[in-house]
N, C-alpha and C positions, 0 to 999 in steps of 0.2 A: 620464524625460528624453525631451522631445520632439524630433522630427527637426529639426536646423538646416537653415536655408535659405542655401545659398552664392549669393553674388552675384558675377559677373565684371565686370571692367572693363579697358579698354586705353587706355594712356597716349597721348599725342600722337605718341610715337616708336614705338609698338606694343609696348610692355612689357605682358605679360599680369599682371594682379592679381586675386587672389581673396579676398573677404571671408569668413572664418570666424567665425560666432557662436558661441563656446565657452563651455559651461557653466562658470561659476567658482563661484558659490554658489547656494543656493536662491533662485529669483526674480532671478538677476543673471547676465548672460552679459557676456563680454568679447570685442570685436571684435578678432580677430588677422588679419594679412594675410599671404598667401603672395604672394611677387613673384617672377616668372621673370625675374630679372635676370642680369647676367653670372654672379653667384654666386646659387644658389637661396636666397632669403631670407625668413625668417620674421619678421614684426613682432609681438612680444609673443606669450606662450604659455599665458595665463590662470593659474589658481591652483595647479594641480596637486593640488587638494584633492577628495576624493570622486570624482564622476564626471567630473572635468575633463579627465584625461589621456585617458580613453575618448572623451569628446566631440571632443577635438582629432584622435584618429585617425579618428573617423567623419567629420569634415569633410575630411580628406584623401581618405578612400574616396569620399565623395559628389562631390568635385571630379573624381576620376577617372572616376566612373560618368556624371555629368552633363555634364562639359565635356571629356572624353577627354584630361586632362592626364596625363603620364607622370612623376608626382612622388609620393614617398612620404616619410613624416616622416624616414626614414634617409637621404634625399638632400639635407636641409637643410645648406646650407654656412655659413650665418650667421644668427645670431639676434641681432636688434636689440631691445633692451629700452627702450621709451619712458620709463619712469620706475620708480621705486623702491617701488611698491606691489604686494603680494603677488598680487592678481588680475591683474597683468600679467607678474610674473616667477616665480611659484611653479611653473610647470610646466617650468622650465629644466633641471632634472635629467632629466626625461622626455625632452626633446628631445635632450639631450646623450648619454643613454644610447643612444639610437637612432641618431645621427648623428654625434657628436663635432664639431658645428658650432662656429665661431667665435662667441664672445659679446661683444656690444658694449653699452655703457651709458655716460651722461654721467659725468664725475667726480665730480659731487656727489651722486650716487646710487650710486657704485662700492661703498662700504663696506657699503651695504644688502644686497647679495648676497654680496659677498666675505668680509665679516666679521659675516655675518648672526647668528651664535650669540653673538658678544661683545655685538652692538647688542641683541639680545633680552634678555640678561641685565641690561645696564645700564638699558634702557627699562623693564623689569619692577620693578627697584628703585626707580627714579625714581617710577614710578606708585604704587607701595606707599607711599612716603613722603608723596606728595601726598594720597593717600586718607586715610592716618592722620591727616594734619595737618588734614584738612578735617572731622574729627569723626565719620567713619563707624565703626560698630562693627566689631570684629575679625572677626565672621561676614561681614559685608558686604565688607570689605576682600578677604577670602579668596575670596568668590565672584565678586567683580569681576575679580581677578586671574587666576582660573581661566578665566572667560568671555573675558578678553582674550588669553590664551595658548594656547587650545585648538588652533588651527590652525597656530601659529608653530612648534611643535616638528616639524612634518612636513616642513619644508624644509632641505635641507642646502646649506651654502654652495658656490658654483661659482666658479671661476676666470673672469676677464676678459681678453679677448684684445685688445680695442681699446676705447680711452677715447674717447667721442664728443665732438667740439669744433664750434664753430661753423664752417660751411663745408662744402665738398665731402666727402664720405665717400670715402676712398681706394678705388680699383678698383671704383667703382660710379657709378650715375647719380644716387644720391640726394644732396641737399643738406640739412645738419643746420642746424635753428634752435634754439637754447637758448631755452625760454620757462618760466622758473621761475614758480611761482605755486601750482599745484596740488601740486607736488612741487619740491625744489630743483634736482633734476637733469632736470626734465621737458623733453623734446625734441619737435618736431614735424618731420616729414621730408617735403620736396618731392621728388617725383619727376616729371618733366616738368610736366604740367598737374595733378597730382593732389597734394593735401596730406594727410598723415597727421597728424591732431591728437591721437590718443589722449584723454586726459582734460583737454586744456588748455581752460580756459574764459574766459581774458581775451582782450581786443583784440590 
């Protein structure tokens, strides 16, 4: 795992923001953001798989070393998940174990993390039916199902404290924009003159 490079930004009103490039999978990082808002806020938390949690911890340590901030993972008060893909929410249990932070996600991706096990079972069965009807051999069906599910059993469902809606985020300087496309519950977050787009790819 290579050493991450932390970036620091300051919004127009003086809010400090730190970009954490957190290891998610082999050859893939997820950009997570630590925001020194009224409540210490972490935007996304990477996959929670393999080296991911250690990578997030290392980003916090580097931010303290390089920028002198006085913040640890246990200080996070609010975790905002931009959308329901595991490379953005899979580390939620790691964050909550350390901090007990409030979790926020849009309503359309709420069940992805709150009812994760149920959704995983239903999705696996739907995939199995699709593959069998496509004419795949039983051996290839089984191999494909194993490949699809290898990481999903590592995540434990988490509770959600705040359901994100279009408009101002209560008790914060954030404004939420619902931008479905990449994911039904994808949101972008405006903070003064900074826009956090996550994986949003549309105009």
